[in-house]
N, C-alpha and C positions, 0 to 999 in steps of 0.2 A: 493135509489137514492134521499130521502129527506138529507141527510150527505153531499151532494155530491154536490147539491142547495145550501145546507147553505155555505158552502166553498165557492164555487165563488162568492156569493153575498156578503160573508165576503170580498174576494179579491178586488170588484168591489167598497163596502163601504169604507173600509180603505183607497184606493188611494186616496183618494181627500181629506183627513184630515188634510195632509203635506201642511200646508200655502205656503211651495216654491214649490209644485210639478209643475207649469207653468216653472220655472226658470230650474228645471232638467232636466226635459222633452226637454226643447229647446237647453239644452248643448247636449242631445244626437242626437237631431235633425240634430245640427249645424255638430257634430262628423261625422253622417252617412253622410251628403250633401258633408262633404270635402272630404271622403272615396271617393264618387262617381264622385264627381268633379276632383280631384286630377287624378282619371283613365282616364278622358276623354282629361284633359287638355293635357298629354304626358305619355306614356306608361312607361318612365323611374322612373315615381311617382308611382309607383307601390308596391315598399318598404313600402315608406310612406304610402298609401293607404291601405295596410294590417297593418299597425302601429294604422291607424285611427280606421279600423274595432277591432282591439284587443283593443283599447280604449273602444268602444263599447260593445264589448262583456264581458270585466273585470265588467263593470257598471252593465250587466244582470244577473253576475254571482252574484254579490253581491246583487243583488234584490232578487236571489232565496236563498242565506242562509241565507239572513234577513226572508223569508218569511218560511223556515222550520221553524228558532227559534219561528215562531207566532208573530214575531217583524211587524204590517201590521197597525202602525198607524203612520209609518212616512218611506217617501224615505231614500237609503241612498244617503248621500253627494259626490259630484264629487272629492274628497280627495285622495292624495296620488295617481298618476297619473302612476309613476313605479310600483306599485301593481297591477293597474289596466290594463296594458299594458302585465305585464307579466302574469298575470293569463286567461287576453283574449286570447294571441297569444299561451298560451300552449293549450285552448281549442279548437283553430283553427288547431290547429298541429294535434289533433285528430280526427277532422272530414275532415280532409282532406284525413286523412288514409282510414278511409269509403270511401270516394270519388274517390279513386285512384283503392280499391276494385272495384267499381262497372266498373269504365272504363275500368280495367284491363280485367272483364268477359263481354264487349262488344266487347274488341279489340281483344279477343280471337273468340268469335263468327262470330266477320268477317273475323279476319283469317281464320276460318275453313271453312266458307263460301267460301272465295276465291281460295282455294284449290278445294274445290269441284263441282265449278261453280253453288254454291248456288245462288251467287250475280248476275247472266243472272233472267232478267224477264222470258225471255222464259223457265223455267228451271220448270216445274210441284209444286216441292218442295218450288220455293220462297215465295209464301205466307204463305205458314205455318212456313218456317223460320223466315220471317221477323216480322208477328204475335208472336210467341211465342216466339223470342227475347227482342219485346217491350214487353211484356205482363211481362216475367222476370225482367227485366230492371226497369219497373214501379214498380213494386210488391216490389223490393229491395227497392229503391229509399223512397217506401211510408213507408215501416217498419221501414226504418234507420231513416226518419223523427219522427214518434213515440221512436222509440229506444232513438235517440241520445237527445230527450228533457227528459228522464227521466236517460238518466245515466251524464246529465251535471248537473242535481239536487245534484245525487252521487260526482261529479266533487268537486261542489261548497260546499258541506257540509262538505267534507273531507279535502279540499283545499291543495291536495297533486295531483302529475302526476298520479300516479299509478292507483289512484282512476277512471281514465279512462279509465282503462282497465278491471276494477270489472265488467265484463259484467255478472257473472254468480249471483254476489249480485242483481245485476239492476232484473234479469230475476225474481230471487227469488222474490224481493219487487213488481213487475209486477203481480206477481202471484198471492200473497197475494189481491192485491186490485186494479185488473183488470179493472173494471169499474170504478173505481176513477179516475187510472189513464188515461185511452180512453177519459173519458167523459172531464176531465180536457186539454186534449192536444186537441180533436177537439173542445172547445169553444174557446182555445184562435189562433188556427189555424184559425177559422171563425174571430173573432176578428181581428186579423193582416191582413187577406184577405179583409175584408172589406172596415180597414183602407187606405188600398191602391187602390183597384178598383174603392170604390164612389167616392174618390176626384180627380179619374182622367178623369172622367165623365165629369166634369168641367174646363175650362181652369184655372181661379182662385184658384178653390180648389186642382190643379194638385201641386202647389207652397208647399201645408201642409203637402205634402206625406210623407216627411222624420220625421218631430215631429209628423204627428198621426200613423205612422208605429210604430215611437221608442214608442212613447207611448202603445199602444196595445200590442208590443212585452214586455212589462215593465208587464201590467197586464197578459199576458200569464204565464211570469215565477211565477209572486205571486200563480195564480192556481197551476203549476207545483209543486211550491215548498208546500204548502198545500197538495196536492195529495201523496208527498214525505212522509212527516210527518205523514198522515192517516196512510199510510200504513208499517210505524216502525214495 
């Protein structure tokens, strides 16, 4: 546990050594805000909103790559937008595959329930079906969130599409240092959740959510990168 703590402390301390970190975080916050606002303005802007998310994830992948190499003294620059876009969109397409898998299981469960009258609340088996479906879907979503966080590190390190499907390699890496991986993921998840929830409690702080959440995502990515590197 000591080595895990030291790694997380290193990610936090090294974060603010970059003199340009406020500008780089502001850029990420603006990109995320643009993605959200474009979606709210008009649904026809969905492709452009998706592209903005691609830029954001492309930068997070660059942060991960840098962290895996042990370069924690400075944050990466927002250079080569095309590279960031291609990298981020490639990763988003992989995530969508996992999302479609979960949705397909939910659809199958609903179709089965519809064919067997389980959707009727008067059916004695309705409660069992509803609870078991919810627990299975919730469990899968939670597991995939953890797995995708580690898979993202492999994708960032190898910089090729096939790395997003190297599931056996990722499982083996997780099994080498399960505690390190789990603590790094949970710590990043907690920081990201706090960066979203706490500012929303105040009307003024809510404006800062896109920037604070992006800052937290970068810190979380650096933690995962170090955990991945330690498990090599």
